[in-house]
C-alpha positions in Angstrom: -124.0 42.4 -92.4 -123.7 46.2 -92.4 -125.3 46.3 -88.9 -122.6 44.0 -87.6 -119.7 46.2 -88.9 -121.3 49.3 -87.4 -121.4 47.7 -83.9 -117.8 46.7 -84.2 -116.7 50.2 -85.0 -118.5 51.5 -81.9 -116.8 49.0 -79.5 -113.4 50.0 -80.9 -114.1 53.7 -80.2 -115.1 52.9 -76.6 -111.8 51.0 -76.0 -109.8 53.9 -77.2 -111.6 56.2 -74.9 -110.9 53.9 -72.0 -107.2 53.9 -72.8 -107.2 57.7 -72.9 -109.0 57.8 -69.6 -106.5 55.5 -67.9 -103.6 57.4 -69.4 -105.0 60.7 -68.2 -105.5 59.2 -64.7 -101.9 58.0 -64.5 -100.7 61.4 -65.9 -102.7 63.2 -63.3 -101.3 61.0 -60.5 -97.8 61.3 -61.7 -98.2 65.1 -61.9 -99.4 65.1 -58.3 -96.5 63.2 -57.1 -94.1 65.4 -59.0 -95.7 68.5 -57.7 -95.5 67.1 -54.1 -91.9 66.2 -54.5 -91.1 69.7 -55.8 -93.1 71.2 -53.0 -91.2 69.1 -50.4 -88.0 70.0 -52.0 -88.7 73.7 -52.1 -90.6 74.2 -48.8 -89.9 71.3 -46.3 -86.3 70.5 -46.5 -86.0 70.3 -42.7 -88.9 67.9 -42.5 -87.5 65.7 -45.3 -84.2 65.5 -43.6 -85.8 64.3 -40.4 -87.7 61.6 -42.3 -84.5 60.5 -44.0 -82.5 60.5 -40.8 -85.0 58.2 -39.1 -84.4 55.7 -41.9 -80.8 55.2 -41.0 -80.2 56.5 -37.5 -81.1 55.3 -34.1 -80.8 57.6 -31.0 -78.9 56.0 -28.1 -79.0 57.5 -24.6 -75.4 57.4 -23.4 -73.5 58.9 -20.5 -72.5 62.5 -20.9 -68.9 63.5 -20.2 -68.1 65.4 -17.0 -65.3 67.7 -15.9 -62.8 66.8 -13.3 -63.0 67.4 -9.6 -59.6 68.3 -8.2 -58.4 68.8 -4.6 -56.8 72.0 -3.3 -53.4 71.0 -4.7 -54.8 70.1 -8.1 -54.8 66.3 -7.5 -57.6 64.4 -9.2 -60.5 63.4 -7.0 -63.1 62.5 -9.7 -62.4 62.0 -13.4 -64.0 60.4 -16.5 -62.3 57.3 -18.0 -63.4 55.7 -21.4 -64.6 52.2 -21.3 -66.5 49.8 -23.6 -70.3 49.3 -23.3 -71.9 46.3 -25.1 -75.1 46.7 -27.1 -77.1 44.6 -29.6 -79.6 44.8 -32.5 -82.0 41.9 -31.8 -83.2 41.9 -35.4 -79.7 40.8 -36.5 -79.3 38.0 -34.0 -80.0 34.6 -35.6 -79.9 32.4 -32.5 -80.9 34.5 -29.4 -80.7 31.4 -27.1 -77.1 30.7 -27.9 -76.2 34.4 -27.9 -77.8 35.0 -24.5 -76.0 32.0 -23.1 -72.6 33.1 -24.3 -73.0 36.7 -23.4 -74.3 35.9 -20.0 -71.3 33.7 -19.2 -68.8 36.2 -20.4 -70.4 39.3 -18.8 -71.8 37.7 -15.7 -75.3 39.0 -16.2 -78.7 37.3 -15.9 -79.3 35.0 -18.9 -83.1 35.0 -18.8 -83.3 38.8 -18.7 -80.8 39.1 -21.4 -82.7 36.6 -23.6 -85.9 38.8 -23.2 -83.9 41.8 -24.5 -82.4 39.9 -27.4 -85.8 38.6 -28.5 -87.5 42.1 -28.4 -88.7 44.0 -31.5 -86.4 46.8 -30.7 -83.4 47.8 -32.9 -81.2 48.7 -30.0 -80.8 47.1 -26.5 -78.1 47.4 -23.9 -76.3 44.1 -23.1 -74.0 45.5 -20.4 -72.6 48.9 -19.8 -69.1 49.9 -18.8 -67.4 46.5 -19.0 -63.9 45.7 -18.1 -61.1 45.4 -20.7 -61.1 41.6 -20.2 -64.9 41.4 -20.7 -64.7 43.6 -23.9 -62.0 41.3 -25.4 -64.1 38.3 -24.7 -67.1 39.7 -26.4 -65.1 40.6 -29.5 -63.7 37.1 -29.6 -67.2 35.6 -29.6 -67.9 37.5 -32.8 -71.7 37.3 -32.5 -73.7 39.0 -35.3 -75.7 41.9 -34.0 -73.6 42.5 -30.9 -71.5 45.6 -30.9 -69.5 47.9 -28.5 -69.2 51.6 -28.1 -67.0 53.8 -26.0 -68.6 55.6 -23.0 -67.4 57.7 -20.1 -67.4 56.2 -16.7 -67.0 58.2 -13.6 -63.9 57.2 -11.6 -62.8 58.2 -8.1 -59.0 57.4 -7.9 -58.9 57.7 -4.1 -61.8 55.3 -3.3 -63.5 56.3 -0.1 -61.4 59.4 0.5 -63.8 62.4 0.6 -66.7 60.3 -0.6 -69.4 62.2 1.2 -68.2 65.5 -0.1 -67.8 64.3 -3.7 -71.0 62.3 -3.9 -71.4 59.8 -6.9 -72.6 59.6 -10.4 -75.2 57.0 -11.7 -75.2 55.1 -15.0 -76.7 57.8 -17.1 -74.5 60.4 -15.4 -77.2 61.3 -12.9 -75.6 63.0 -9.9 -76.4 61.3 -6.7 -75.1 63.7 -4.1 -72.2 66.0 -2.9 -70.3 68.2 -5.3 -71.4 66.1 -8.2 -75.0 67.1 -7.5 -74.4 70.7 -6.4 -72.2 71.6 -9.4 -73.9 69.3 -11.9 -74.6 72.2 -14.3 -70.9 73.1 -14.3 -69.5 69.5 -14.5 -71.9 68.0 -17.1 -70.6 68.4 -20.6 -73.2 66.8 -22.9 -76.9 65.9 -22.4 -78.0 65.0 -25.9 -78.4 61.4 -27.1 -75.8 59.9 -29.4 -76.6 58.6 -32.9 -75.9 55.0 -33.9 -76.4 54.7 -37.7 -77.9 52.0 -39.8 -76.8 50.9 -43.2 -79.2 50.0 -46.2 -79.9 46.6 -44.6 -80.7 48.1 -41.2 -77.4 46.9 -39.6 -76.3 49.2 -36.8 -72.8 50.7 -36.8 -71.2 53.3 -34.6 -70.5 56.6 -36.3 -70.3 59.5 -33.7 -70.8 62.9 -35.1 -67.6 64.5 -33.9 -68.2 67.2 -31.3 -71.9 67.5 -31.9 -73.7 68.4 -28.7 -70.6 68.9 -26.7 -69.8 71.9 -24.6 -66.6 73.3 -23.0 -65.2 71.2 -20.2 -65.2 72.8 -16.8 -63.3 71.5 -13.9 -64.1 72.1 -10.2 -61.2 72.6 -7.7 -62.0 72.0 -4.1 -60.8 73.5 -0.8 -60.6 69.9 0.3 -57.0 68.7 0.5 -56.7 65.0 -0.3 -53.9 64.4 2.3 -55.9 66.3 5.1 -59.0 64.3 4.1 -57.1 61.0 4.4 -55.7 62.1 7.8 -59.2 62.8 9.1 -60.7 59.7 7.5 -58.1 57.4 9.0 -58.1 58.9 12.5 -62.0 58.9 12.6 -62.3 55.4 11.4 -59.8 54.1 14.0 -61.7 56.1 16.7 -65.1 54.7 15.7 -63.7 51.2 15.8 -62.0 51.6 19.1 -65.1 53.2 20.8 -67.4 50.7 19.0 -69.5 53.7 18.0 -72.5 53.7 15.7 -71.0 56.5 13.6 -68.6 59.4 13.7 -68.0 62.8 12.0 -65.0 65.1 11.7 -64.7 68.6 10.1 -61.5 70.5 9.5 -61.9 74.3 8.8 -59.3 77.0 7.8 -60.1 79.5 10.6 -58.9 82.5 8.5 -61.1 81.9 5.4 -63.9 79.4 6.3 -62.5 77.0 3.6 -63.4 73.3 4.5 -60.2 71.3 4.4 -61.7 67.9 5.2 -65.1 66.4 6.0 -65.2 62.9 7.3 -68.1 60.6 8.0 -68.0 57.0 9.3 -69.4 54.7 8.0 -68.6 55.8 4.5 -68.8 54.4 1.0 -66.8 54.0 -2.2 -68.4 56.1 -5.0 -66.9 53.7 -7.5 -69.2 50.9 -6.3 -71.9 53.1 -4.5 -74.7 50.6 -5.3 -73.1 48.1 -2.8 -73.6 50.4 0.2 -76.7 51.3 2.1 -78.2 54.7 1.5 -77.3 55.7 5.1 -73.6 55.5 4.2 -74.0 58.1 1.5 -75.2 60.8 3.9 -72.9 63.6 4.7 -74.1 63.5 8.3 -71.6 66.3 9.3 -73.9 68.8 7.6 -77.3 67.0 7.4 -77.7 65.4 10.8 -78.2 67.8 13.7 -77.7 66.7 17.4 -77.7 68.2 20.8 -74.3 69.7 21.3 -74.0 69.2 25.1 -71.2 71.0 26.9 -69.5 72.4 23.8 -72.4 74.9 23.7 -71.3 76.4 27.0 -68.5 78.1 25.1 -71.0 80.0 23.0 -72.9 81.3 26.1 -69.7 82.3 28.0 -68.2 83.9 24.9 -71.2 86.0 24.5 -71.3 87.0 28.1 -67.5 88.0 28.0 -68.1 90.0 24.9 -71.1 91.8 26.4 -69.2 92.6 29.5 -71.7 90.7 31.6 -69.0 88.6 33.2 -65.2 88.4 33.5 -63.1 85.3 33.6 -62.3 85.8 37.3 -66.0 86.3 38.3 -67.1 83.7 40.9 -70.4 81.8 40.8 -71.9 79.5 43.4 -72.5 76.1 41.7 -74.7 74.9 44.5 -72.8 71.7 45.4 -73.8 70.0 42.1 -77.6 70.5 42.1 -80.0 73.3 41.6 -83.8 73.4 41.3 -85.4 75.3 38.5 -89.2 75.3 38.6 -90.1 71.7 39.2 -86.8 70.4 37.6 -83.4 69.6 39.1 -80.3 70.5 37.1 -77.2 68.6 38.1 -73.5 68.6 37.4 -71.6 65.4 36.8 -69.3 66.3 39.8 -70.3 68.5 42.7 -68.8 71.9 42.8 -69.0 74.9 45.2 -67.8 78.3 44.1 -66.2 78.4 40.6 -64.8 81.2 38.5 -66.0 81.7 35.0 -62.6 80.2 33.8 -63.1 77.2 36.0 -66.7 76.7 34.9 -65.3 76.1 31.4 -62.4 74.1 32.6 -64.4 71.6 34.6 -67.6 71.9 32.4 -70.2 72.9 35.2 -73.8 72.9 33.9 -74.9 75.0 36.8 -72.1 77.5 36.4 -72.9 77.9 32.7 -76.6 78.5 33.5 -75.7 81.2 36.0 -73.4 82.9 33.4 -76.3 82.7 31.0 -78.6 84.5 33.5 -76.3 87.5 33.4 -77.1 87.9 29.7 -80.9 87.3 29.7 -83.0 85.6 27.1 -82.9 88.3 24.4 -79.1 88.6 24.3 -78.7 84.8 24.6 -80.9 84.3 21.5 -79.1 87.1 19.6 -75.7 85.5 20.4 -76.8 82.0 19.3 -78.1 83.3 16.0 -75.0 85.5 15.5 -72.8 82.4 15.9 -74.7 80.9 13.0 -77.0 78.4 14.9 -80.7 78.0 14.0 -79.9 78.7 10.2 -78.0 77.1 7.4 -74.4 78.1 7.0 -74.8 78.4 3.2 -72.1 75.9 2.4 -72.1 74.9 -1.3 -73.2 71.3 -0.6 -76.7 69.8 -0.9 -79.0 68.8 1.9 -77.6 71.1 4.6 -79.7 71.1 7.8 -80.4 74.4 9.8 -80.6 72.6 13.1 -83.3 73.4 15.7 -83.6 76.6 17.6 -87.1 77.5 18.9 -88.0 81.2 19.3 -87.2 82.6 22.8 -90.9 83.5 23.1 -91.5 79.7 23.4 -88.7 79.0 25.8 -89.8 77.7 29.2 -87.7 78.4 32.4 -86.1 75.0 32.2 -85.4 75.2 28.4 -83.6 78.5 29.0 -81.5 76.9 31.6 -80.7 73.7 29.5 -79.7 75.7 26.5 -76.7 77.0 28.5 -75.3 73.5 28.4 -76.4 72.3 25.0 -79.8 70.7 25.6 -83.1 71.7 23.9 -81.2 72.8 20.9 -79.8 70.9 17.9 -76.8 71.8 15.7 -74.7 70.2 13.0 -71.0 69.3 13.3 -70.3 71.9 10.6 -72.1 74.7 12.5 -70.1 73.9 15.7 -66.8 73.8 13.8 -67.5 77.1 12.1 -68.5 78.7 15.4 -65.3 77.7 17.1 -63.3 78.8 14.1 -64.9 82.3 14.6 -63.4 82.4 18.1 -60.1 81.4 16.7 -60.4 84.1 14.1 -60.8 87.0 16.5 -64.6 86.9 16.7 -65.3 86.9 12.8 -67.7 84.1 11.6 -66.7 83.1 8.1 -69.0 81.5 5.5 -67.8 77.8 4.9 -67.3 76.7 1.4 -65.8 73.6 -0.4 -65.3 74.9 -4.0 -62.2 77.1 -4.4 -62.4 77.8 -8.2 -63.9 76.7 -11.4 -61.7 76.5 -14.6 -62.1 75.5 -18.2 -60.1 73.2 -20.3 -57.7 76.1 -21.2 -57.1 76.6 -17.5 -58.9 79.9 -17.5 -60.5 80.8 -14.2 -64.2 81.1 -14.5 -65.0 81.5 -10.8 -62.9 81.9 -7.7 -64.3 81.9 -4.2 -63.5 84.8 -1.8 -63.6 84.5 2.0 -66.9 86.1 3.3 -67.4 87.4 6.8 -71.0 86.5 7.8 -71.1 88.2 11.2 -69.0 89.2 14.2 -70.6 87.5 17.2 -68.0 88.4 19.7 -65.3 91.1 20.1 -61.7 90.3 19.4 -60.9 90.9 23.1 -63.6 88.3 24.1 -62.2 85.9 21.6 -58.7 86.1 23.1 -60.1 85.7 26.6 -62.1 82.6 25.5 -59.1 81.1 23.8 -57.2 81.3 27.1 -60.1 79.6 28.9 -60.2 76.8 26.2 -56.5 76.2 26.5 -57.0 75.3 30.2 -59.5 72.6 29.2 -56.6 70.6 27.8 -54.3 71.1 30.8 -54.2 69.4 34.2 -57.6 69.4 35.9 -59.5 70.1 32.6 -61.9 67.6 30.9 -59.9 67.5 27.7 -56.4 66.5 28.8 -56.3 63.7 26.2 -56.3 66.4 23.4 -53.1 67.9 24.8 -50.0 67.9 22.6 -46.3 68.2 23.2 -45.9 70.0 19.9 -48.8 72.5 19.6 -50.9 74.4 22.1 -54.4 73.2 21.9 -57.7 75.1 22.8 -61.0 73.2 22.8 -64.0 71.9 24.7 -65.5 68.5 25.5 -69.2 67.7 25.0 -71.3 64.7 26.1 -75.0 64.9 25.2 -77.6 62.3 26.1 -79.6 61.3 23.0 -83.4 61.4 22.9 -85.5 58.4 22.1 -87.6 59.2 19.0 -90.5 57.0 20.2 -90.8 58.3 23.8 -89.4 61.9 23.3 -87.4 61.3 26.5 -83.6 60.9 26.9 -82.5 57.3 26.1 -80.6 55.5 28.8 -77.0 54.7 27.7 -77.1 56.5 24.3 -74.7 59.5 24.0 -73.2 61.8 21.4 -69.7 62.6 22.5 -67.6 65.4 20.9 -64.5 67.5 21.1 -64.1 70.7 19.2 -61.3 73.2 19.2 -58.5 74.8 17.3 -54.6 75.0 17.1 -52.1 76.3 17.5 -53.9 78.2 20.1 -51.5 81.1 20.0 -51.8 81.5 16.2 -54.7 79.4 15.1 -54.7 77.8 11.6 -57.3 75.1 11.8 -60.5 74.4 13.8 -61.5 70.7 14.1 -64.7 69.1 15.3 -64.8 65.4 16.2 -68.1 63.7 17.1 -68.8 60.1 18.1 -72.4 58.8 17.9 -73.3 56.3 20.5 -70.0 55.0 21.7 -70.2 51.8 23.7 -68.2 51.6 27.0 -66.5 55.0 27.6 -68.8 57.7 26.3 -67.4 61.1 27.5 -66.2 63.4 24.9 -62.9 63.8 26.6 -62.4 60.1 26.6 -63.4 59.1 23.0 -63.3 62.2 20.9 -60.3 64.2 22.3 -57.7 61.7 21.3 -59.0 61.7 17.7 -58.9 65.5 17.7 -55.3 65.4 18.9 -54.3 63.0 16.1 -56.0 65.0 13.3 -54.6 68.3 14.6 -51.0 67.1 15.0 -50.9 65.3 11.6 -52.7 68.1 9.8 -50.3 70.8 11.1 -47.3 68.6 10.3 -48.6 68.4 6.7 -49.3 72.1 6.6 -45.7 72.7 7.8 -46.8 74.7 10.8 -43.7 74.9 13.0 -44.0 73.0 16.3 -43.5 75.2 19.4 -42.5 72.2 21.5 -45.1 73.2 24.0 -45.2 71.1 27.2 -48.4 70.5 29.1 -49.2 69.7 32.6 -50.4 66.3 31.4 -47.1 65.2 30.0 -44.2 67.3 31.3 -40.7 66.2 30.2 -37.7 67.2 32.2 -36.0 70.5 31.4 -33.0 68.7 29.9 -35.4 67.0 27.4 -36.8 70.3 26.3 -33.4 71.6 25.7 -32.5 68.5 23.7 -35.7 68.8 21.6 -34.8 72.3 20.8 -31.3 71.3 19.7 -32.8 68.6 17.5 -35.2 71.1 15.9 -32.4 73.5 15.2 -30.3 70.8 13.5 -33.1 69.3 11.4 -32.4 71.6 8.5 -29.1 69.7 8.0 -30.8 66.3 7.8 -30.6 64.3 4.5 -33.6 64.8 2.2 -35.6 62.6 -0.1 -34.4 62.5 -3.7 -36.7 62.0 -6.8 -35.4 59.6 -9.4 -36.0 59.9 -13.2 -38.7 57.3 -13.1 -40.8 59.4 -10.6 -40.0 57.3 -7.5 -38.5 58.8 -4.3 -35.5 57.6 -2.4 -36.3 57.8 1.4 -33.7 59.3 3.7 -33.0 58.2 7.2 -35.5 59.8 9.5 -33.9 58.6 12.7 -33.7 61.2 15.5 -36.0 63.7 13.7 -39.2 65.1 15.1 -42.4 64.9 13.0 -41.8 68.3 11.6 -38.2 67.3 10.7 -39.5 64.1 8.9 -41.9 66.2 6.8 -39.1 68.7 6.0 -36.8 65.9 5.0 -39.4 64.4 2.7 -39.4 67.6 0.7 -42.2 67.6 -1.9 -42.6 63.8 -2.1 -46.3 62.7 -2.1 -46.3 60.2 0.7 -49.2 58.5 2.6 -47.8 59.1 6.1 -48.6 57.0 9.2 -47.1 58.5 12.3 -47.1 56.4 15.5 -46.2 57.9 18.9 -44.5 61.2 19.7 -41.1 62.6 20.2 -38.3 61.6 17.8 -38.2 59.0 15.0 -36.8 55.6 16.0 -38.0 53.4 13.1 -39.3 53.7 9.6 -41.0 51.4 7.1 -39.8 51.2 4.3 -36.3 51.5 5.6 -33.8 54.3 4.6 -32.7 54.2 1.0 -35.9 52.5 -0.3 -37.4 53.8 -3.5 -41.2 54.3 -3.2 -43.9 55.4 -5.7 -45.7 58.7 -5.2 -48.7 58.1 -2.8 -47.1 55.0 -1.2 -47.4 54.4 2.6 -44.5 55.2 4.9 -44.8 54.5 8.5 -42.6 56.3 11.1 -42.5 55.4 14.7 -41.7 58.1 17.3 -40.7 57.8 21.0 -40.2 60.3 23.7 -36.5 60.8 24.7 -35.6 59.1 27.9 
């Protein structure tokens, strides 16, 4: 009996000890937890915050906002507009089959791909980004649990294809795809961080943007490109490419005094609003990235250099060998046989042999120096991506025949931009200006952060030589010249035709029937404002530059000078010479145009059109005052018809067609 009681007391003692041990263990464990919590609280606040944020936030990669791109007159060329994007939390979707079917029908997306996304283990998936207003309303009406919308910026180009190759485009995640958008991405891009979509206690997503977090000051880029001049070039080039059935075409318009690029046109082109629907070849700014053999336009470079060096004078005579000359084992020919020609006539009739003989007066070293001084063989430095330097081999590698062919634009490759800038230098008294497309950069307070300044790159020829060359180029558009289709009744034109046979990339030889036709020049010749290059790649049928490119040049120059309000000098040419009485009558009309009725702007912003009858193109533009009108001019002379008719009210930017006829 006593032994039994002793044993019972011993077991009771051991139980108490176990309880104390367990209590001590829990106390120690709790102490560790408390100490860790205190340590986290005192030392690792940032880390704790990160852990907490991960519990109720999901980072969403969305499009960053971008600044505006404006034309030279401050008109919008590229802007951001806010639109809805649809996303989902697959964990909240109860019936993914039904949801995928309804969403696919409303948004016109692939149902099977959408179903795969809606059944994923992710907490955030895109359904469709940048939807239309109608699509957004449809989704809201469906009221599907787990499907949400957020506001995103979408890049919009209000003018469609106008200036597309200069502007470039922007992808879904604001990835710049070319042009100014790419070149000035660091300036235009406003925000690069991801945006937070928050989760509540049950894990449901809801949109709660953190104000201006991650945003920077908006910067806007103002171009030298003028929307109206760009439209003029685009329309004229498109019509010319269609008429000539050409593979492609390019046009460049340059302010000869500053080097500012007023328009760059490429055909075919694309709409940056729907860039994915166009082939990559349409995105290329071929006017600056695709070099070609210049053909006879390059004779101007050689002859200008010879005039400047005093190696020749315009009246010097050269024997053009009856149209053929042997150089080594090769025969160089002219398109038409000529005997003795002056330097002036060598340019006027575009003699290959004559240009070669002028080149001989300079010699290889001075020829190479002149070519480089005009900017060929190197990039112009324009502020656009992808510029090509062209091809100019060192003179040490020139063969006898290559030296000869360079005189008339073979064995060398140049870009349309290089040629336009070189001719602008002649128009500018021998000063080669650096081309540029961005005039200034401003912030959202309209403060100027950057402003371009004209820059003289070189002076390839003297001012005296530039004046002489201008006189020779004027003769090209007159009777007997190769560029009579570029002549104008209103403005004196100076320019040069070019027709270059294209090489076959497979054989390395010139391809039969494939040509690059061009015309490049400037106007008004007596006080130059703009230089214009027009190139036609592989026209079918007529293929000479004077046939297919010169008329486009004339259209672009005349309409551009009208828009720039450059007074018409009512110049007559040998190609189209009106009677003396007609000249007097035109002069009377010009003097009376200041009394013509003018457009009136209404309170609602529309414009009332006056009667343009009897006015010249200059008079029509003056009568329109400051109305922003999409002009279409047909013919020349005085206005005889207009659509819409006089008295009509039109919206800013509306089309107005005016038909002109010479006075009988």
